[in-house]
ZAZA-546877 format. One line per 4 residues: number of its first residue (from 1); for each residue y negated, x, z of N, C-alpha, C, O. Coordinates in steps of 0.1 Angstrom, whole numbers. Each point is the difference from the previous one (the first is absolute). Layout:
NUM) Y,X,Z,Y,X,Z,Y,X,Z,Y,X,Z; ... $
This chain:
1) -256,-93,-94,8,10,7,-5,12,2,-5,6,-10; 4,2,23,-4,14,-2,14,6,3,10,-6,2; -12,21,-4,13,8,-3,10,-5,13,10,-6,-2; -14,7,12,10,-7,14,5,-14,-2,12,0,3 $
5) -14,-9,-7,3,-9,-5,11,3,-9,11,-2,3; -14,6,-16,8,5,-11,14,7,6,11,-3,-3; -14,11,9,11,9,8,12,-10,8,12,-1,0; -23,-6,6,8,-6,10,13,-13,-8,11,-4,3 $
9) -20,-1,-16,8,-6,-6,13,9,-12,9,-4,-7; -12,13,9,9,11,-7,11,4,9,12,-1,-2; -18,5,13,13,1,12,7,-12,2,13,1,2; -18,-11,-2,7,-11,7,12,-1,-15,12,3,2 $
13) -15,-7,-12,4,-6,-14,12,13,0,11,-5,-4; -10,17,6,7,13,0,8,-2,9,12,4,-3; -14,-8,12,9,-5,9,15,-4,-4,11,4,3; -17,-14,-12,14,-12,-3,11,13,-9,12,0,1 $
17) -20,9,-10,14,8,-7,7,8,12,12,2,-2; -16,4,16,11,5,9,6,-13,4,12,0,-1; -16,-7,5,7,-12,0,14,-5,-5,11,-3,6; -17,3,-20,11,-8,-10,9,13,4,10,-2,8 $
21) -10,17,-12,7,12,-3,8,2,12,12,3,-4; -14,-3,16,9,-1,9,6,-7,6,5,2,11; -5,-15,-21,7,-17,3,15,6,-1,8,2,10; -6,1,-20,18,6,0,1,8,11,7,-4,10 $
25) -12,15,-8,7,9,10,-2,-4,13,7,5,8; -16,-15,-5,2,-6,15,11,-8,-1,7,4,10; 0,-17,-20,10,-3,-3,8,6,0,10,-7,-1; -7,18,1,14,12,-9,8,-7,8,7,-8,-6 $
29) -3,9,22,10,-1,4,5,-13,-2,13,0,-1; -20,-12,-1,4,-14,-4,4,3,-17,10,-7,-3; -16,13,-8,6,4,-14,11,4,4,9,-6,-6; -4,17,18,12,7,1,12,-8,1,10,0,-8 $
33) -13,-7,19,8,-13,4,8,-10,-11,11,0,-5; -28,-8,4,7,-11,-9,2,5,-12,5,-9,-7; -7,20,1,5,1,-18,3,15,1,-4,6,-10; 10,0,18,3,13,0,-4,14,-7,9,8,-5 $
37) -25,-6,4,-6,6,-5,2,12,10,0,-2,12; 1,21,-19,4,7,8,-17,7,-1,-9,-3,-7; 11,15,18,-13,5,-1,-5,8,-11,-10,7,2; 19,-7,-16,-7,10,-10,-8,-14,-9,-10,1,-6 $
41) 15,-9,7,1,-17,-6,-14,-6,5,-9,-4,-7; 7,5,22,-12,-1,6,-10,9,-4,-10,-6,-5; 10,15,5,-7,12,-6,-7,-5,-13,-11,-5,-2; 20,7,-5,-2,-5,-16,-10,-15,-3,-8,0,-9 $
45) 10,-9,17,-10,-11,3,-15,5,5,-11,-3,-5; 15,11,17,-18,7,0,-4,7,-8,-12,0,-3; 19,7,-3,-1,8,-11,-8,-5,-16,-10,4,-7; 20,-13,6,-7,-13,-14,-8,-3,1,-6,-3,-10 $
49) 0,0,23,-17,-5,3,-11,13,-3,-12,-4,1; 14,17,-5,-4,10,-5,0,2,-14,-10,5,-6; 24,-8,-1,5,1,-9,-14,-3,-16,-2,8,-10; -2,-17,12,-5,-7,-13,-18,11,0,-8,0,-9 $
53) 8,6,20,-15,11,0,4,5,-10,-6,-2,-11; 20,13,13,4,10,-9,-4,0,-14,-3,10,-7; 4,-26,2,-2,-6,-19,-16,0,0,-6,8,-8; -2,-18,19,-10,-7,0,-12,2,4,-10,-6,-4 $
57) 9,18,12,-10,7,11,-7,6,-16,-8,-6,-8; 13,16,7,-9,3,-13,-9,-9,-12,-10,4,-5; 16,-15,4,-6,-11,-12,-10,-4,7,-12,1,-2; 19,-5,14,-9,-12,11,-16,5,3,-9,-7,4 $
61) 8,21,-8,-13,7,-1,-13,-6,-12,-12,-2,1; 19,0,-9,-7,-7,-10,-7,-11,-2,-10,-3,-6; 23,-4,16,-7,-14,3,-11,1,0,-6,-6,-9; -2,13,18,-15,1,4,-11,3,-8,-11,1,5 $
65) 13,1,-19,-5,-6,-9,-4,-8,-6,-12,0,-6; 21,-8,6,1,-18,-3,-3,-14,8,-4,-11,-4; 9,16,20,7,-13,9,-10,7,9,-3,12,1; -3,-22,5,-6,4,15,10,1,9,10,-8,1 $
69) -14,21,9,6,3,12,11,-11,6,12,1,0; -20,-15,6,4,-6,8,10,-12,-8,8,-7,5; -12,9,-19,17,-9,-5,8,9,-2,9,-1,9; -8,11,-16,13,7,7,7,1,14,12,0,3 $
73) -20,2,5,2,3,13,5,-16,5,9,0,8; -13,-12,-11,6,-12,-1,11,-8,-4,7,-10,3; -8,19,-13,16,-3,-14,11,11,9,11,-4,3; -15,16,0,12,10,10,5,-11,11,11,-4,1 $
77) -22,1,7,8,-10,11,7,-12,0,7,-4,9; -10,-3,-20,3,-11,-5,22,5,-7,11,-5,-1; -18,18,-2,19,6,-3,8,3,9,12,-2,-1; -21,7,17,5,1,10,6,-9,3,12,0,1 $
81) -20,-14,3,6,-16,1,11,-5,-6,9,-7,6; -9,10,-22,10,-7,-3,18,9,-3,11,-4,-4; -17,16,8,11,5,-1,8,3,13,10,7,1; -17,-14,10,8,1,16,5,-16,-3,10,-3,7 $
85) -14,-5,-13,9,-12,-3,8,1,-6,11,-1,4; -13,6,-18,14,4,-3,14,8,7,11,-2,-2; -18,15,14,7,6,7,12,-9,10,12,2,1; -23,-14,7,9,-9,6,5,-11,-8,5,-9,7 $
89) -6,7,-21,9,-8,-3,13,4,-5,9,-8,-4; -8,20,4,9,13,-5,14,-1,12,-2,-6,11; 13,10,-15,13,4,8,5,12,-6,6,8,8; -7,-5,-19,7,12,0,-10,13,-3,-12,-4,2 $
93) 13,21,-6,-7,13,2,-8,0,-10,-11,5,1; 17,-12,-17,-6,-2,-8,-13,-5,-5,-11,3,-5; 18,-14,9,-15,-15,2,-8,5,8,-11,-1,-6; 10,6,19,-4,4,8,-10,11,-5,-12,-3,-2 $
97) 16,11,0,-5,13,-9,-13,-5,-10,-12,3,0; 18,-11,-8,-9,-9,-11,-16,-2,8,-11,2,-5; 14,-7,17,-8,-7,7,-14,9,7,-13,0,2; 24,9,1,-7,12,5,-11,13,-11,-8,10,2 $
101) 14,-16,-13,-8,6,-11,-14,-6,-5,-10,3,-6; 17,-12,10,-12,-9,-4,-15,3,11,-12,3,-1; 23,-7,14,-10,8,8,-8,10,-1,-12,0,2; 19,11,-7,-6,14,-4,-11,-1,-11,-9,8,-1 $
105) 12,-18,-8,-11,1,-10,-13,-6,6,-10,3,-6; 8,-10,16,-9,-8,4,-5,14,11,-12,-1,3; 20,12,2,-5,9,7,-8,11,-7,-11,5,3; 19,-4,-12,-10,9,-8,-14,-4,-4,-10,7,2 $
109) 13,-20,-8,-19,-7,0,-8,0,5,-11,3,-2; 17,-8,15,-9,4,13,-2,12,6,-12,4,1; 26,5,2,-11,9,6,-9,11,-9,-9,6,6; 11,-3,-22,-10,4,-3,-10,-5,2,-6,5,8 $
113) 1,-15,-12,-13,-6,1,-3,-1,13,-12,1,1; 18,-3,11,-6,0,14,-8,11,1,-12,-1,4; 18,12,-8,-1,15,8,-17,1,-12,-11,4,4; 12,-8,-17,-10,3,-4,-12,-11,2,-12,4,1 $
117) 16,-14,-1,-15,-12,9,-5,7,19,-10,-2,7; 18,8,-7,-6,10,12,-10,10,-1,-10,2,6; 17,7,-15,-7,11,-8,-16,-4,0,-11,3,6; 16,-16,-20,-12,0,-2,-11,-7,10,-12,2,-3 $
121) 16,-9,13,-9,-1,14,-5,13,6,-12,2,3; 20,5,-1,-5,10,12,1,16,-7,-2,10,6; 4,-11,-17,-4,14,-9,-13,8,9,-11,-2,-3; 13,12,15,-13,6,-4,0,-6,18,-5,9,8 $
125) 8,-17,-4,-3,-9,13,16,1,10,10,-6,-3; -12,14,12,13,-1,7,11,-4,-9,6,-10,2; -3,18,-12,12,-6,-8,15,1,9,7,-10,-1; -3,19,7,9,5,12,4,-12,6,9,-8,-2 $
129) -22,8,13,3,-19,11,-1,-9,-13,7,-9,5; -10,5,-14,3,-7,-7,14,-9,-5,3,-11,2; 3,24,-10,12,3,-7,7,0,16,7,-10,2; -8,18,7,8,-1,11,3,-14,5,11,-2,6 $
133) -21,-9,-8,-1,-14,8,7,-5,-11,8,-9,4; -7,11,-16,8,-8,-14,14,3,5,8,-8,5; -6,27,-8,13,-1,-2,9,-8,15,11,-4,1; -18,4,8,9,-5,15,5,-11,-3,11,-3,5 $
137) -18,-6,-14,9,-12,0,10,-1,-9,4,-11,-5; 1,22,3,16,2,-4,10,1,10,7,-10,3; -6,21,2,5,-1,15,-4,-10,9,4,4,10; -10,-15,-8,-9,-8,4,12,-10,-2,7,-4,9 $
141) -6,1,-23,10,-12,-4,9,4,0,7,-9,-6; 4,21,9,7,3,-4,8,-2,20,11,-4,4; -26,9,3,2,-8,16,3,-12,2,8,-5,8; -15,-3,-15,-3,-14,1,17,-9,-3,5,-10,5 $
145) 0,22,-19,12,-8,-3,13,3,13,9,-7,5; -12,20,-2,9,7,12,1,-12,9,11,-5,3; -23,2,1,3,-8,14,3,-16,-4,7,-6,7; -12,2,-16,1,-15,0,13,-1,-14,3,-12,-4 $
149) 2,18,1,11,-6,-15,13,4,11,10,-6,-4; -9,10,13,20,7,6,-4,-18,9,8,-10,0; -19,11,5,1,-19,11,1,-7,-12,11,-7,-1; -19,6,-8,0,-9,-9,19,-7,-9,4,-12,-1 $
153) 0,23,-2,13,4,-5,6,-4,7,5,-11,-4; -2,15,15,10,-7,14,-1,-12,2,11,-6,2; -25,-3,0,4,-12,2,-5,-8,-14,0,-12,1; -2,15,-10,-4,-11,-13,12,6,-14,4,-7,-10 $
157) -3,18,12,9,12,-13,-11,3,-11,-11,-5,-4; 21,19,-1,-11,8,-4,-10,-3,-11,-11,6,-3; 17,-17,-4,-10,-5,-10,-11,-8,-1,-7,-4,-9; 6,1,26,-13,-5,3,-11,16,2,-11,2,-5 $
161) 17,5,14,-4,10,0,-11,9,-11,-11,4,1; 21,-5,-11,-10,5,-13,-6,-9,-6,-9,5,-6; 9,-21,4,-8,-13,-3,-12,6,10,-9,3,-8; 6,1,22,-10,2,4,-13,8,-3,-12,-1,1 $
165) 22,13,-5,-10,10,-7,-7,-2,-17,-10,5,-4; 21,-15,-4,-3,-3,-12,-16,-11,2,-9,-1,-8; 10,-6,17,-9,-7,0,-11,4,7,-9,-9,-2; 5,17,9,-5,12,7,-9,5,-13,-12,-4,-1 $
169) 17,13,-9,1,2,-11,-8,-12,-9,-11,2,-6; 16,-12,6,-8,-8,-8,-16,-7,5,-11,-1,-5; 16,-1,18,-18,2,3,-11,9,-1,-12,-3,0; 18,17,0,-4,16,-3,-9,-4,-11,-12,-2,1 $
173) 23,0,-14,-6,-2,-14,-13,-9,-2,-11,3,-4; 16,-16,11,-19,-8,-1,-8,1,4,-10,-5,-5; 10,13,21,-7,7,6,-10,12,-6,-12,2,3; 19,6,-14,-8,11,-6,-6,-7,-13,-10,3,-6 $
177) 17,-13,2,-7,-3,-14,-14,-7,1,-10,1,-7; 15,-9,23,-13,-9,6,-15,7,-2,-10,-3,-6; 16,18,16,-8,5,10,-10,14,-7,-12,3,-1; 27,3,-3,-8,15,-5,-11,2,-8,1,-4,-11 $
181) -11,10,15,-8,3,-9,-2,15,-7,4,10,7; -9,-7,-21,0,14,-4,-14,9,11,-10,-6,6; 13,20,-6,-8,4,4,-11,1,-6,1,-7,-10; -18,16,12,-3,-6,-5,-4,14,-12,-5,-2,-11 $
185) 9,16,18,6,9,-12,8,-6,-12,-4,2,-12; 15,-9,15,9,-5,-8,-5,-11,-7,7,-4,-9; -17,-3,12,-3,-12,-11,-8,10,-11,1,-3,-12; -11,14,16,-4,5,-9,6,7,-9,-3,0,-12 $
189) 16,7,18,10,6,-7,4,-11,-14,2,3,-12; -1,-11,17,10,-8,-7,-9,-7,-11,4,-4,-11; -16,3,15,-14,-7,-13,-3,12,-9,-6,-2,-11; 9,14,14,-7,18,-7,9,3,-3,-1,0,-12 $
193) 12,5,14,11,7,-2,13,-3,3,4,1,12; 2,-5,-19,16,0,0,6,11,7,-5,11,2; 19,-15,1,5,10,9,9,9,-10,6,-3,-10; -9,16,17,11,7,-12,10,1,1,3,1,12 $
197) 8,1,-22,10,-2,0,10,20,-3,9,3,-7; -16,4,14,4,14,1,-6,10,10,-12,0,4; 20,8,-1,-5,9,12,-2,15,-5,5,3,-11; -14,7,20,-2,10,-9,14,9,5,10,-6,3 $
201) -11,17,-3,19,10,-1,-7,1,15,7,-7,7; -17,14,0,0,1,15,2,-13,5,6,-1,11; -11,-11,-19,-2,-16,12,18,-4,-2,4,-8,8; 5,14,-18,13,-2,-6,6,9,11,10,-5,5 $
205) -13,12,-1,7,8,15,-5,-1,12,8,-4,9; -21,6,-6,-3,-8,13,5,-12,-2,9,-2,9; -10,-8,-16,4,-13,6,18,-3,4,4,-8,9; 5,18,-20,14,0,0,4,6,16,10,-3,7 $
209) -22,14,-2,9,6,14,-11,-9,10,6,-7,8; -13,7,-8,-5,-11,8,9,-14,3,-1,-5,12; 10,-2,-23,7,-7,0,15,4,10,6,-6,9; -4,17,-15,13,11,3,-2,-5,21,9,-5,6 $
213) -17,7,0,-6,3,10,4,-12,9,9,0,10; -18,-14,-16,2,-12,1,12,-5,-3,3,-10,7; 4,13,-15,16,-3,-5,11,4,13,7,-7,8; -8,17,-9,8,7,13,-4,-4,14,10,-1,7 $
217) -19,-1,-4,-5,-8,12,6,-14,2,5,-4,10; -8,-4,-24,8,-10,3,16,0,-1,8,-6,7; -5,12,-15,20,5,0,4,2,12,10,-6,5; -19,17,2,9,-2,16,-4,-10,7,6,-1,11 $
221) -13,-5,-12,-7,-12,10,14,-12,-3,7,-3,10; -5,-2,-23,7,-8,-5,18,3,4,9,-9,1; -6,22,0,14,5,2,-2,0,16,11,-3,5; -21,6,3,-2,-6,12,3,-15,3,10,-5,5 $
225) -18,-1,-9,-2,-12,-1,19,-11,0,5,-8,7; -3,14,-17,11,-5,-4,15,0,8,8,-9,0; -7,19,6,12,10,8,-8,0,14,7,8,7; -17,-11,2,3,5,11,3,-4,13,1,5,11 $
229) 2,-21,-19,6,-9,8,15,4,0,6,-1,11; -1,4,-20,15,8,1,-1,12,12,8,1,10; -21,10,-15,4,12,6,0,-2,15,8,6,7; -19,-15,-2,1,-3,15,10,-9,2,4,2,11 $
233) 1,-10,-16,16,-7,8,14,13,-4,12,-1,3; -18,11,-9,9,9,0,0,12,11,8,10,0; -16,-12,7,-5,8,12,5,-11,14,-1,1,12; 7,-12,-21,-2,-10,18,-12,-10,3,1,-8,10 $
237) -11,8,-17,-11,-10,1,10,-14,-5,8,1,-10; -11,-14,20,4,-10,-6,-6,-9,-13,-11,-7,2; 15,7,-10,-3,-7,-13,-13,-12,3,-9,0,-9; 6,-8,18,-14,-4,5,-7,7,3,-11,-4,-2 $
241) 12,18,8,-8,6,2,-7,14,-9,-9,8,-1; 20,-13,-6,-1,13,-12,-13,-6,-10,-10,6,-5; 13,-24,6,-8,-3,-8,-10,0,5,-10,2,-7; 9,-5,17,-20,-2,8,-3,12,-1,-11,2,-5 $
245) 18,8,10,-7,16,-5,-4,4,-11,-7,10,0; 13,-16,-16,-4,-2,-10,-14,-5,-3,-9,6,-7; 10,-20,14,-15,-7,-6,-11,5,8,-12,-2,-4; 15,9,17,-7,7,7,-8,11,-3,-13,0,2 $
249) 22,12,-9,-4,5,-10,-8,1,-10,-7,9,-3; 10,-22,-3,-7,-7,-16,-14,2,10,-8,9,0; 7,-21,7,-15,-2,4,-8,16,10,-11,2,5; 19,3,-5,-10,15,8,-4,13,-17,-9,8,-3 $
253) 20,-12,-2,-6,4,-18,-12,-8,-1,-8,8,-3; 3,-18,4,-11,-7,-7,-9,9,9,-8,7,-6; 8,-7,19,-10,10,9,-2,12,-3,-10,7,1; 20,-5,-3,3,18,-1,-4,5,-21,0,12,-2 $
257) -3,-17,-6,-3,-5,-5,-17,-2,-4,-6,9,-6; 1,-17,9,-12,-4,7,-8,12,6,-9,6,-4; 16,-5,16,-6,12,5,-3,16,-7,-7,10,1; 16,-13,-8,1,17,-4,-7,-2,-14,-1,10,-7 $
261) -5,-23,2,-12,2,-11,-11,2,5,-8,6,-6; 6,-13,19,-17,0,10,2,15,1,-9,6,-7; 15,2,12,-1,14,8,-2,8,-11,-8,9,1; 14,-11,-13,-8,7,-14,-13,1,-6,-6,9,-5 $
265) 4,-25,9,-14,1,-5,-9,2,8,-11,3,-5; 13,-4,18,-9,2,13,-6,11,0,-12,3,1; 27,8,-2,2,9,7,4,15,-12,5,11,3; -9,-16,-13,9,8,-8,16,11,3,-1,12,-3 $
269) 6,-15,5,14,7,2,9,-11,-2,7,-7,8; -8,6,-22,14,-2,-8,13,8,-5,11,-4,-5; -16,18,8,9,6,0,7,2,12,11,5,-3; -13,-6,15,7,-1,10,7,-12,4,11,1,6 $
273) -20,-15,-10,9,-10,0,14,4,-7,9,2,8; -6,0,-21,6,1,-10,17,11,5,12,-3,0; -19,16,4,8,3,8,5,-2,14,10,4,5; -19,-12,0,9,-4,15,12,-14,-8,12,0,0 $
277) -20,-7,-4,12,-9,-3,10,-1,-9,8,-9,1; -9,19,-11,11,3,-8,9,9,5,10,3,-6; -12,4,20,10,8,10,5,-9,5,12,-4,-2; -20,-2,10,7,-14,9,11,-9,-9,12,-3,4 $
281) -18,1,-17,12,-14,-8,12,10,-2,11,-4,2; -15,19,-5,13,7,-5,9,-1,12,11,-6,1; -17,16,10,8,0,14,7,-13,7,9,1,8; -14,-12,-13,5,-16,8,12,2,-5,10,3,6 $
285) -10,-6,-22,10,-1,-9,10,7,4,10,-6,-1; -10,17,4,8,14,0,7,0,14,10,6,4; -19,-14,0,8,3,19,8,-13,-1,12,1,1; -16,-12,-3,7,-18,1,11,4,4,4,2,12 $
289) 4,-1,-25,15,1,1,5,5,13,10,-6,6; -17,18,1,3,8,6,2,-10,14,6,5,10; -12,-20,-7,0,-5,15,-5,4,8,4,-4,10; -14,13,-9,-8,4,11,-13,-10,-1,-9,2,-9 $
293) 10,-8,16,-15,-12,3,-5,-3,-10,-11,3,-5; 24,-13,-1,-2,-5,-13,-13,-10,-6,-8,2,-10; 7,-16,22,-12,-8,0,-11,8,0,-8,-2,-8; 7,14,17,-13,8,-3,-4,6,-12,-11,1,-5 $
297) 22,5,2,-3,5,-16,-5,-10,-10,-10,1,-6; 20,-13,6,-9,-9,-8,-13,-5,6,-8,-3,-10; 2,1,21,-12,-3,1,-10,13,-8,-8,0,-9; 11,7,16,-3,15,-5,-6,0,-14,-12,1,-4 $
301) 24,-4,-5,-2,0,-13,-12,-12,-1,-11,3,-5; 13,-14,9,-12,-11,-2,-12,4,3,-10,-3,-7; 6,10,19,-12,2,5,-5,12,-9,-12,-1,-2; 18,12,-2,-10,16,-6,8,1,-12,-5,7,-8 $
305) 18,-13,6,10,9,-12,-8,-9,-12,-1,5,-11; -3,-13,13,-9,-6,-14,-14,-4,-1,-3,-10,-5; -4,20,10,-13,-3,4,-7,11,-12,-12,-1,-3; 17,6,-2,-4,2,-16,-1,-7,-17,-2,6,-11 $
309) 5,-20,15,-2,-9,-7,-14,-2,-11,0,2,-12; -8,-4,19,-10,-5,-5,-8,18,-6,-4,0,-11; 4,10,18,-3,14,-5,9,2,-14,-5,3,-11; 16,-5,12,6,3,-11,-5,-10,-14,-7,5,-9 $
313) 10,-17,9,-6,-11,-8,-11,9,-4,-1,6,-10; -10,-7,20,-15,0,-6,2,15,-11,-11,1,-7; 18,7,4,-1,8,-10,0,-5,-14,-5,6,-10; 12,-19,10,-4,-4,-16,-11,-3,-1,-3,-3,-11 $
317) -8,1,19,-16,-3,1,-5,15,-6,-10,0,-8; 13,9,11,-4,13,-9,9,9,-10,-3,11,-4; 18,-24,0,6,8,-12,-7,-5,-10,-1,9,-9; -7,-21,5,-3,-3,-11,-16,-6,2,-7,-2,10 $
321) 6,0,-26,-16,-1,0,-1,-16,0,8,-7,-7; -20,0,15,0,-15,3,2,-8,-14,2,-12,2; -3,15,-15,2,-7,-12,15,2,-5,5,-6,-9; 3,17,16,16,1,-3,4,-5,8,12,0,-2 $
325) -16,-8,16,9,1,9,9,-13,-1,7,-2,10; -5,-8,-22,7,-8,2,14,6,-8,11,1,4; -17,3,-17,13,10,-4,6,11,7,12,3,-2; -20,3,10,0,13,10,14,-11,9,12,1,-2 $
329) -16,-7,7,7,-11,11,12,-4,-2,9,-1,8; -7,0,-27,15,-3,0,10,15,-2,12,1,1; -21,8,-3,6,12,-3,3,4,15,11,7,2; -19,-9,11,7,2,11,6,-8,5,8,4,8 $
333) -7,-19,-10,10,-6,6,13,1,-8,10,-4,7; -7,10,-21,11,4,-8,7,8,14,7,-7,7; -10,19,-3,1,10,3,12,-5,13,12,3,3; -25,-12,5,3,-5,14,17,-6,-1,8,2,9 $
337) -7,-11,-23,12,-11,-2,10,10,0,9,1,8; -12,10,-20,14,10,-7,4,5,18,11,-6,3; -15,13,4,1,4,11,5,-7,12,9,4,7; -19,-16,-5,6,-9,15,11,-8,-5,9,0,8 $
341) -5,-7,-20,3,-5,-2,19,-2,-1,7,-10,1; -3,26,-4,13,4,6,4,3,12,12,2,2; -21,-1,7,0,8,13,7,-11,13,2,4,11; 1,-15,-15,4,-6,13,16,-3,-11,11,1,5 $
345) -14,-4,-17,12,4,-9,13,14,7,10,-3,5; -15,15,-7,2,12,2,7,-6,20,12,-1,4; -24,-1,1,4,2,17,13,-13,4,9,3,8; -9,-14,-14,12,-5,-1,16,9,-5,10,-2,7 $
349) -10,9,-19,7,3,-5,7,13,11,11,1,4; -25,7,-2,4,11,11,14,-5,14,12,4,3; -22,-18,4,6,-3,7,13,-5,-1,10,3,7; -10,-11,-18,14,-8,-3,17,16,0,12,-1,3 $
353) -19,11,-10,10,12,-3,1,8,14,9,7,3; -18,-9,6,1,6,11,4,-9,13,3,6,10; -2,-16,-10,3,-9,10,-16,-2,8,-4,-12,2; -3,23,1,-9,-3,6,-14,2,-6,-2,4,-11 $
357) -10,-9,20,-13,2,-6,-6,15,1,-11,3,-6; 18,6,13,1,18,0,-11,2,-16,-12,2,1; 18,-2,-9,-5,7,-10,-8,-7,-9,-8,4,-9; 10,-17,13,-17,-9,-8,-10,3,14,-6,-10,-4 $
361) 1,13,12,-11,6,8,-2,10,-3,-12,2,0; 22,11,-4,-5,12,-2,-5,-6,-13,-12,-2,1; 17,-1,-11,-4,-4,-15,-15,-8,3,-8,1,-10; 4,-6,19,-12,-4,3,-12,9,7,-11,-1,-3 $
365) 16,11,14,-6,7,1,-3,12,-12,-11,5,0; 18,-2,-6,-5,9,-12,-11,-8,-12,-8,5,-7; 12,-18,9,-11,-6,-11,-17,1,6,-11,1,-6; 14,-4,19,-16,4,13,0,10,-8,-4,-3,-12 $
369) 8,16,13,-4,17,2,-6,-5,-15,-12,-5,1; 16,4,-11,-3,0,-12,-15,-5,-6,-8,5,-8; 7,-18,19,-10,-7,-2,-17,12,5,-10,2,-7; 14,2,21,-10,7,2,1,13,-9,-9,7,4 $
373) 15,1,-15,2,7,-4,-8,-4,-15,-8,9,-5; 9,-17,1,-8,-4,-12,-15,-8,2,-7,-3,-10; 3,1,21,-13,-2,7,-8,16,0,-11,2,-6; 16,5,10,-3,11,2,-2,9,-15,-9,8,-2 $
377) 17,-10,-5,-1,5,-15,-9,-11,-4,2,2,-12; -9,-10,12,-10,-7,-6,-11,1,1,-8,-1,-9; 4,6,25,-9,10,7,-4,11,-8,-11,3,-5; 20,3,3,0,18,-11,-5,-6,-15,-9,4,-6 $
381) 15,-14,4,-2,1,-17,-13,-6,0,-8,5,-8; 2,-16,17,-12,-5,-3,-13,12,5,-10,2,-8; 11,4,19,-2,12,2,-4,9,-8,-12,2,0; 18,3,-8,4,8,-13,-11,-4,-10,-8,8,-4 $
385) 9,-28,-1,-5,-7,-10,-17,0,5,-8,-3,-9; 4,5,19,-10,2,2,-8,16,1,-12,0,1; 19,10,-3,-8,11,1,-3,0,-18,-8,9,-5 $
């Protein structure tokens, strides 16, 4: 398989992560009506998916020294499948939370190594484009869930919606295990020099700052994703129209990230893309509760506000040496989970105590602004390192 075929395999398999993640959010109305969950409790179920990363992302970076990447990813996708089955068989918050935690374990294992595998294949060759393509699978899976799962839940029950995500993840696990091949450079690395389990001082700093930019970017997206439907409904948009707008926004996010990565690689305008997209994302979340053109603002968020994703995550390829990449990605993803996991819970709490989504959206705007700040901080650190 060539590198683009490998990327397609990774893209489709990673789609299942977003599909499973959003399954609970997409059937949130049914869970509230049938089981009486509050906004904070729904936010907790969403956030629990990220919680295992706080404890497991760092040690998972060591697995690359002994276990093949495709085995780790396949096991992770199996956990995503099994955890979803656990959720659909449960009817109380604690047991559902346990199922989502199992999904989160799978998410940690998969997401750390999906990124590493793509970098191994594309380092020095259109990396922003490749990572832009890879990471749009996350909003792509979310959009697929937003369009499919509400209808499945209404016609067949919320359990069937979550089952569809579990089946997807199971098939993806088998596909990665059977078809993925190591890159040439990775095969040489495995044969001749083991992945090292330490970073230099400058790599610790660069990896952390790069991760903070990526983490705040994703935390802002999670807040928007979790509460944009409520925000739209509060300003007079019907429930069905709000759901459809959220789904269309997620598809626009896919195109936005992909386009941003291509522009960065082809025209060397990464900084301009970061400034534009971060400004748009921050302003949209700030203005949305005011009720001026709410559907247009959401679509603008999807079309422009998320364009920086591929550019931001590409910093991880600059932050650490190749022989320390597995360990370094464990550090990188630990920060990601520490910052992104609490975001939906805080957003739900703000929504409950204020009675509206306004404070939640402002919180999301703050997160996007912090992402841009840390992006430019990384560039400054990297420039000083080269002097």
